[in-house]
C-alpha positions in Angstrom: 0.0 0.0 0.0 1.4 3.4 -1.0 1.4 6.6 1.1 -1.0 8.6 -1.2 -3.7 6.0 -1.8 -4.7 2.4 -1.1 -3.1 1.1 -4.3 0.1 -0.9 -4.4 3.6 0.6 -4.8 4.5 1.3 -8.4 7.3 -1.3 -8.5 4.7 -3.9 -7.5 2.3 -2.6 -10.2 5.0 -2.9 -12.9 5.9 -6.4 -11.8 2.3 -7.5 -11.6 1.4 -6.3 -15.1 4.7 -6.9 -16.8 5.2 -3.3 -17.8 9.0 -3.1 -18.6 9.8 0.4 -20.0 10.2 0.4 -23.8 13.0 2.5 -25.3 11.0 2.6 -28.6 8.2 4.4 -26.7 10.5 6.8 -25.0 9.5 5.4 -21.6 11.3 6.1 -18.3 9.0 5.5 -15.4 9.1 7.7 -12.3 8.4 5.3 -9.4 8.7 7.5 -6.3 5.1 8.5 -5.4 6.4 11.3 -3.2 8.0 12.8 -6.3 4.9 12.3 -8.5 2.8 14.0 -5.8 5.3 16.9 -5.7 5.0 17.3 -9.5 1.2 17.2 -9.2 1.4 20.0 -6.6 3.7 22.1 -8.9 0.9 22.0 -11.4 -1.1 24.3 -9.1 -4.6 24.1 -7.5 -6.3 21.2 -9.4 -9.6 21.2 -7.5 -11.4 23.3 -10.0 -9.6 21.9 -13.1 -9.6 19.1 -15.5 -6.1 17.7 -16.2 -4.6 16.3 -19.4 -1.8 13.7 -18.9 0.1 12.2 -21.7 2.1 9.0 -21.3 1.0 8.0 -17.8 2.7 4.6 -18.0 1.8 2.6 -14.8 0.1 5.7 -13.4 2.5 7.3 -10.8 1.8 10.9 -11.8 -1.9 10.0 -12.5 -2.3 8.9 -8.9 -0.5 12.1 -7.7 -2.9 14.3 -9.7 -6.0 12.5 -8.4 -4.7 12.5 -4.8 -4.1 16.2 -5.1 -7.8 16.7 -5.9 -7.9 17.0 -9.7 -11.5 17.3 -10.8 -10.9 14.9 -13.7 -7.8 13.4 -15.4 -7.7 12.4 -19.0 -4.8 10.0 -19.4 -3.7 9.3 -23.0 -1.4 6.2 -23.2 -0.1 4.6 -26.4 1.1 1.4 -24.6 -1.8 -1.1 -24.2 0.3 -2.9 -21.6 -0.5 -0.1 -19.2 -4.3 -0.3 -19.5 -4.9 -2.8 -16.7 -2.8 -0.8 -14.2 -4.6 2.4 -15.2 -8.0 0.6 -14.9 -7.1 -0.1 -11.3 -6.6 3.6 -10.6 -9.8 4.4 -12.3 -11.6 2.0 -10.0 -10.0 3.6 -7.0 -11.1 7.1 -8.1 -14.6 6.5 -9.5 -15.7 8.9 -12.2 -12.5 11.0 -12.0 -10.1 9.2 -14.5 -10.7 8.6 -18.2 -8.1 6.6 -20.0 -7.6 6.6 -23.8 -5.4 4.0 -25.4 -4.1 6.0 -28.3 -1.7 8.6 -29.7 -1.7 12.0 -28.0 -0.9 13.6 -31.3 -4.2 12.4 -32.7 -6.6 13.1 -29.7 -8.5 16.3 -29.3 -8.6 16.9 -25.5 -11.5 19.3 -25.8 -13.8 16.4 -26.8 -13.2 14.9 -23.3 -12.3 17.8 -20.9 -14.0 20.9 -19.6 -12.1 24.1 -19.1 -10.2 25.3 -17.1 -7.7 22.7 -18.2 -4.1 22.1 -17.0 -1.6 19.8 -18.6 0.7 17.7 -16.4 2.9 15.0 -17.8 6.1 13.1 -17.7 6.3 13.3 -21.5 7.7 10.4 -23.5 11.1 11.6 -24.7 10.4 10.8 -28.3 7.3 13.1 -28.7 7.8 15.6 -25.9 9.1 18.5 -28.0 6.6 18.0 -30.8 3.7 18.1 -28.3 5.1 21.2 -26.6 5.4 23.1 -29.9 1.8 22.1 -30.8 0.5 23.4 -27.5 2.4 26.6 -27.9 1.3 27.3 -31.5 -2.5 26.9 -31.7 -4.5 29.0 -34.2 -6.2 30.9 -31.4 -4.8 32.3 -28.2 -5.4 31.9 -25.3 -5.1 28.1 -25.8 -7.3 25.3 -24.4 -4.9 25.0 -21.4 -4.1 27.4 -18.7 -0.8 25.9 -17.7 1.7 23.2 -18.7 3.7 21.3 -16.1 6.0 19.0 -18.1 9.0 16.8 -17.5 11.8 16.9 -20.1 15.4 16.0 -20.5 17.3 18.8 -18.7 18.8 20.0 -21.9 15.3 20.5 -23.4 14.1 22.3 -20.3 17.0 24.7 -20.5 16.2 25.4 -24.1 12.7 26.5 -23.1 13.8 29.1 -20.5 17.1 30.2 -22.3 17.9 33.8 -22.8 19.6 35.5 -25.8 23.3 34.9 -25.9 23.3 31.4 -24.5 23.9 28.2 -26.5 20.5 26.9 -25.4 18.6 29.9 -26.8 16.6 29.2 -29.9 13.3 28.3 -31.4 11.8 26.7 -28.3 12.7 29.7 -26.1 11.1 32.1 -28.5 7.9 30.2 -28.9 7.6 29.5 -25.2 8.4 33.0 -23.9 6.4 34.8 -26.5 3.1 33.5 -25.0 3.9 32.1 -21.6 5.8 32.6 -18.4 8.2 29.6 -18.4 10.4 28.4 -15.5 12.2 25.3 -14.4 10.6 24.2 -11.1 12.2 20.9 -10.3 15.3 18.9 -11.3 15.5 15.1 -11.2 18.6 12.8 -11.4 18.7 9.7 -13.6 18.3 7.4 -10.6 14.8 8.7 -10.0 13.6 6.7 -13.0 13.3 3.1 -14.1 15.2 2.5 -16.2 17.6 5.4 -15.4 18.1 7.6 -18.5 21.6 8.8 -19.4 20.7 12.4 -18.7 19.2 14.5 -16.0 15.6 15.6 -16.2 13.7 18.7 -15.2 10.1 19.9 -14.8 9.1 23.1 -16.5 6.0 25.1 -15.7 4.6 27.3 -18.5 1.6 29.5 -17.6 -0.3 30.9 -20.6 -0.4 34.7 -20.9 -3.8 36.3 -21.8 -2.1 37.9 -24.8 1.4 37.4 -26.4 4.1 39.6 -25.1 4.5 41.3 -28.4 2.3 41.5 -31.4 3.2 39.2 -34.3 1.6 36.8 -36.8 2.2 33.4 -35.3 3.0 31.6 -38.6 5.3 34.4 -39.7 7.2 34.4 -36.4 7.5 30.6 -36.4 8.9 30.7 -40.0 11.4 33.5 -39.2 12.6 31.9 -36.1 13.0 28.4 -37.6 14.9 29.8 -40.6 17.1 32.0 -38.4 18.1 29.3 -35.9 18.5 26.6 -38.6 21.7 28.5 -39.6 22.4 30.1 -36.3 26.1 30.6 -37.0 25.4 32.8 -40.0 24.6 36.5 -40.0 20.9 37.1 -40.2 21.1 38.8 -43.6 22.5 35.5 -44.9 20.3 33.1 -42.8 17.1 34.9 -43.8 18.1 35.6 -47.4 15.2 35.5 -49.7 12.5 36.5 -47.2 12.3 40.0 -48.7 14.2 42.0 -51.4 14.8 44.8 -48.9 15.6 42.4 -46.0 18.4 44.5 -44.6 16.2 47.5 -44.3 13.5 45.4 -42.5 16.1 44.0 -40.1 17.3 47.5 -39.2 13.7 48.7 -38.8 13.2 45.9 -36.4 16.1 46.9 -34.2 18.3 44.1 -35.7 21.8 44.6 -37.2 22.1 42.6 -40.5 25.3 41.2 -39.1 23.7 39.9 -35.9 23.4 36.2 -35.4 20.1 34.7 -34.3 21.3 33.8 -30.8 21.9 37.4 -30.0 18.5 38.7 -31.0 15.7 39.1 -28.4 12.1 38.1 -28.5 10.8 41.7 -29.0 13.1 42.1 -32.1 12.0 38.8 -33.7 8.4 39.8 -33.2 9.1 43.2 -34.8 10.7 41.5 -37.8 7.7 39.2 -38.2 5.4 42.2 -38.2 7.6 44.0 -40.7 7.7 41.0 -43.0 3.9 40.5 -42.7 3.5 44.1 -43.9 4.5 43.0 -47.4 
């Protein structure tokens, strides 16, 4: 029996149901229920929220979210081996947990959840960044979620919160900081997981802003940033060549020197450039 509910410890759950982590699914299970409860608390007050969880595995974080009072949890799990373990959690929290055996990239959470919605997940390493970018770049803002509390490899977490001038600064930092307050709230060593990954991990909390920090067309900003950081060692007049015949003038009008490199340019200047390029 665990300390947060009447269900068995996670190691016993894994042994009972034969859920060995699969590298092909990017799985690294967090087995310490004290840690999963702490991550659930870092997601904020859940009592008036529905929660989306991606990649619950044997359900450690799921149990933490429910024990911390989540109104409802939608857990999307691709690995059918985990369904029996998640069903046991559902039985222990009647009416509060919905489990979908499927691909999170193909499920519309709004068909199953009622706002306000928070996202909390130990994301599978192989789809984590793709899911984050999707959540940061919806057609309409504010998004369906009010906050994201997500576990990544430490390197990815540092890219999300990076500032201009650092090696980690790039596309993820721009997309995250344009529309959210992003901060690292917890670090985790490899030995916290089963099996232990080769890298450290970190939990990032991103809170959606009511409006983006600076005005810009989302698609244009994404395009400019992707192109700029794809050739980050080049001067921007070379990296962005072809975007406009008068590119250098538009760079200067945006507060950017044509000889600047992407990693030295701040969010406000990138947004200004996106606006200038949108103007035709």
